[in-house]
N, C-alpha and C positions, 0 to 999 in steps of 0.2 A: 852339544852331543860330544860324548867321548868315544872316539872312533881308534880301535886299535887296526893299525896298518903299517905297511913298509917294513923298516927293522925291526920294530916292536913286536909285529906280527910273526916273523920269522923266530924271534926269541921265544914267543909264546909256544909255537909250535915244536921247537926243540926241547921246551921244557915237559910239554907232554909227551913227547917222544921217549924222553928219558924216564918220565913217570911209567910209561908203558913197559919199557924195557926193563926196570926194575921188578914192576910186577911180575912179568912173565918169568924173570929170573927166580923170584922166591916161589910162584905157582909150580915151576918145573922141578924144583927141589923137594917140594913136599908131595908132587905128584897129583896136584889139585887142578880141577877144572869145572867149570859152570855146567858143561854138558849134561843134560838130564836133570839137573837141579828142579825139584818140584815149585820151588820158591821164585821170587822175582824180585831182585834188590830195588827195582824202580819204584816199589811201593814205599821205600825208607824214607824217614823224615830228615832230609837233610838242608842244612842251611849254608850259604855260600857267601865269601867275604871280601870279594875283590872286584872292582871296576873292570879289571882287565878280563877276568872271566865272564863277567856280564857282558862286556862289549862283544868277546868272541862269540859267546851263545847268541847274541843278536846278528852278528855277521852271518852265521849260519840260518838263522831264523828268516831273515830278510830275503833269502835267496829263494825260499821255497814260494810255490804257487800260492797267489791270493786265496783262493778257496781252501787251501790246507792250512794256512795261517790263521784263518778264521775259525776253522775246526779245532784247532789248537788253543786257541785264546778262549774259546767257548769251553773247552775241558778245562782250561787254568783256572776260570773262574770258578767251576765247579770244585775242582781241588781245592781252592782257596777257602771256600766255604766249608767244605769238609773239614779241613784243618782247623780252622775257627772253631768249629763246633766240639772236635775232638780236645782242644786245648780247654775250650770252656767247661769241658767234663774233667779237666785235669788228667787228661789221657795224651800220650804221646801219639800224633797222628801216624796211620798207615793208610796213606793215599796213593794211587797208582799216578805216577808222573804223567802230566799232560803231553809230554813228548813221546809216550810211548804208545805206539800203534802195532796192534796185533803181535804184541809181546815183544817188539823190537823198538830201540831208540830210533826216531826218524831223524834226529841231528847227531848220530853216533860219532861222526868226526868231529863235531863241536862239543863234545860232552864235557862236562866239568871235572876239576881236580877229583873231587870226592867220588864221582862216577868212574873214573879211572883207576883209582887206588883202592877202593872198597873191596873186600874180600878176603886177602890175605893178612896175615899178622903184620903189624906195622907198629914202630916207635917215632916219637917225634919229641924234640926238645924245645919247649916254649922260650920266648925272649928272656923270662924271669928266671930261667934255668930248671924249671919244673919239666919232669919227662912223663909224657904221656904215652901208655901203651894201648893198643888195639889187637884183640885178640883174633879178628877176623870174623867172617860171617858165620852162621851157626853150621853150615855145611863144612868149611874150611876147619873150625874147632874139631868137628868130628874126626876128619882126616888128622889133625895133630895128634888127638888122644888115640887114633888107632896107629900111627905110623912112628911117632917121635917117642922113644923110650925116656929119653932126657928131657924134659921141658925147658932146661936152661939153654939148650941147643936148638931149640925151634928155629928155622930160618926166618928171618925177620926183614920186611921192608924199612929202610931207613929214611923217612920223609924230610928230616930237618933241612938238608941241603937245597932240596927241591923248593920247599916253602920259602926258604931265604932268596932264591933266585926269583919266585913268583913275586915276593914282597919288593925286591928292588926293581922288577918290571914295573909292579903298580906305581911305584914312587916315580918312575921315568914317564910312565904315561900320563901321571897326575902333574908333571913337570915340578916335582919337589913340593907339591902341595897337599900331599896325602894326608898329614896331620891336621889340616885346616878343614877338612871335608868330613861331613858325617860319616860312621863307620857302616860299612856295608853287612846286612845280616838277612839275606833274603834266600828263599826258596826259588826254585826254577819257576814255578808258577807266578810268583811274586815279580821277578825279573821280566817275565813276559808280559805280564799286565800293566807294569810301570812303564814299559818302552825301554828303549836303549838308556845307558847312564848319561846324565847332562851334568855339566860344570855348573855349579851354582853360578848366579850372575855376580854375586859379590866377589867371586874369586876369578873371574874371567879376566883377561889382559884388556885394558883400555886401547 
């Protein structure tokens, strides 16, 4: 089992705190808030890509009472079925996250990177040099249209440095063998149903 703990856990929490700070800064500059929004971003189809975040999610999940964990896993199964059906229809899934309980994330403290950064405009430069732009959620886009006269000066969250720090943490967590392991591309429902991440036997120390 791949467990994030000690100094690596502290680094993860610092990265997440930086993400929150950067998000809050951009949101404040735009005058944007989720308060009163008729939508819920928890039904967005997000895939996550690191064992570090997967392990961190399970750190929080393992602390819940058994009855609640079973309830969440049942919802995760239903969520996964609904996503597979939508994909089978060549549609992008729009299914409520199994961690959402009465409109709130039951593991809010342990929420993942995409959950922390989705909403405000953002930009990211990939390792291949390609720059990706994210306009933000529909409500934030409305705010931008109303309040930003110059679209080239819209406050934007820069994700690149944060993603690099997360990639370095991932490499350290996997003891430099990140390139030897299968790539992670899982929804939260899949992460929960598969259990915590495990280092393949072939790559474990003897």
